[in-house]
C-alpha positions, 0 to 999 in steps of 0.5 A: 553965083552967090545969088544963084546959090541962094535961090537954089538953097531957097528952092531946096528948103521950100521943096523939102517942106512941101514934100514933107507935108504933101508927099512926092506925088501930091507936090508939083513944081507949080506948088514949089514955085508959088511957095518959093515966090519964084517963077516956074522958069526959075525952078527949072533953071536949077532943076530939070524935073521934080524927080531931080529936085526930089533927089537933090533934097534927099542928097542935101539931107544925107549930106547934112547927116554926114556932117553931123555924124562925122564928128562922132567918127572923128572923135579920137577922145572916145574909145572905138566902142564908145564911138560905135554906140554913139553913132548907132544911137545918133544916126537914128535921131539925125535921120528922123529929121530927114523928112524927105529921105523918110518919104522916099523909104515909104514911097519905095515900100508903097510901090513895091520898090518901083520908084527905086527901079525907075529912079536909080539915082535915088538909090545911087545917093543912098548907096553913097551914104551906105559906102560912107558909113561902111568906110567909117565902120572899117576905120573903127574896126581898124582901131579895135584891131590895133589893141588886139593880139594877132591871134585874137579871133575877131572877124572884122568884116562880120562886125562891119556887116553886123553894124550895117544890118542893125541900122538898115533893119531899123529904118523900116520900123522907125521911118516907114512904120513911124515907130521911132518914138515908141521903140527908140529907147529899146533900140538904144538899150539893145545897141548898148547891150550888143556892143558892150557884150562884144567888147567884153568878149574881146577883152576877156579872151584877150586877157586870158591869152 
């Protein structure tokens, strides 16, 4: 079993490198087999098609992101606002290294979302990641709500939706238009400004009650 796991890991990492270098369309299973020094049959023993292998690479990258980013959500030594800011900033830094996930975003835009329609499992993988983020944002909102007066006007659902709107809207600019380095500092400034403003408004209103 360990040998099979090792082979699968090797194939995934080689595929990630080739997809990143040549893109989805120009990478073949033959290319992956040759680069991995494996028989083509060995590749198909683990993945039924190039599409399945591509999905598995995206899944691997997003699972890695979840492990890395989950530590921020779970850090109770930070205030909820600090966890939120740190997550919003580190998320883009982490996903900027998820090369095949970025290729998928570019592929969707190039093909007018056709790839997302014909290969729904890719969407499923990304929706799972979105739901994971949503659940963690809800947990942060719950932490915020605990310190507020019951009459405090805080729309928790709108706050969670706002956070997800911020991160999803940046994906096109950062990973499709490839302007992460150009606008990352501006995004970090915007994130701190938005969260600090919300926290200030909440605490100010709460102190006047």
